[in-house]
C-alpha positions in Angstrom: 62.2 -82.9 -111.5 65.4 -85.0 -111.6 67.1 -86.8 -108.8 70.7 -87.8 -108.3 71.2 -91.0 -106.2 74.4 -92.2 -104.6 74.4 -95.6 -103.0 77.3 -96.8 -100.9 80.4 -95.5 -102.7 83.0 -97.8 -101.0 86.5 -96.2 -101.2 88.4 -99.3 -100.1 86.6 -101.8 -102.2 87.0 -99.8 -105.4 90.6 -98.6 -104.6 91.8 -102.2 -104.0 90.5 -103.2 -107.5 91.9 -100.2 -109.3 88.5 -99.4 -110.8 89.0 -95.7 -111.1 91.4 -92.8 -111.0 90.6 -91.5 -107.5 90.9 -87.7 -108.1 88.9 -87.8 -111.4 86.2 -90.0 -109.8 85.7 -87.7 -106.8 85.9 -84.6 -108.9 83.2 -86.0 -111.1 81.0 -86.9 -108.2 81.4 -83.5 -106.5 80.7 -81.7 -109.8 77.5 -83.7 -110.3 76.4 -82.9 -106.7 77.0 -79.2 -107.2 75.1 -79.1 -110.5 72.1 -80.9 -109.0 72.1 -78.7 -105.9 72.2 -75.5 -108.0 69.3 -76.8 -110.2 67.0 -77.4 -107.1 67.0 -81.1 -108.0 67.0 -83.9 -105.3 70.2 -85.4 -104.1 69.8 -88.7 -102.3 72.6 -90.4 -100.4 72.5 -93.9 -99.0 75.5 -95.0 -97.0 76.1 -98.5 -95.6 77.5 -98.9 -92.2 79.8 -102.0 -92.1 83.1 -102.3 -90.2 84.4 -104.6 -92.9 84.0 -102.0 -95.7 
């Protein structure tokens, strides 16, 4: 069984540094989540809670 793990995708930190094209990045993430959900694989999300982020 495969697992897809997302750890703390920080919109503001990556947006400030121009590290990705926002629409393409989130379309890719959403597509991967959908594919893994449909294949009965595990999706693991870890979100940080920090007022500065």
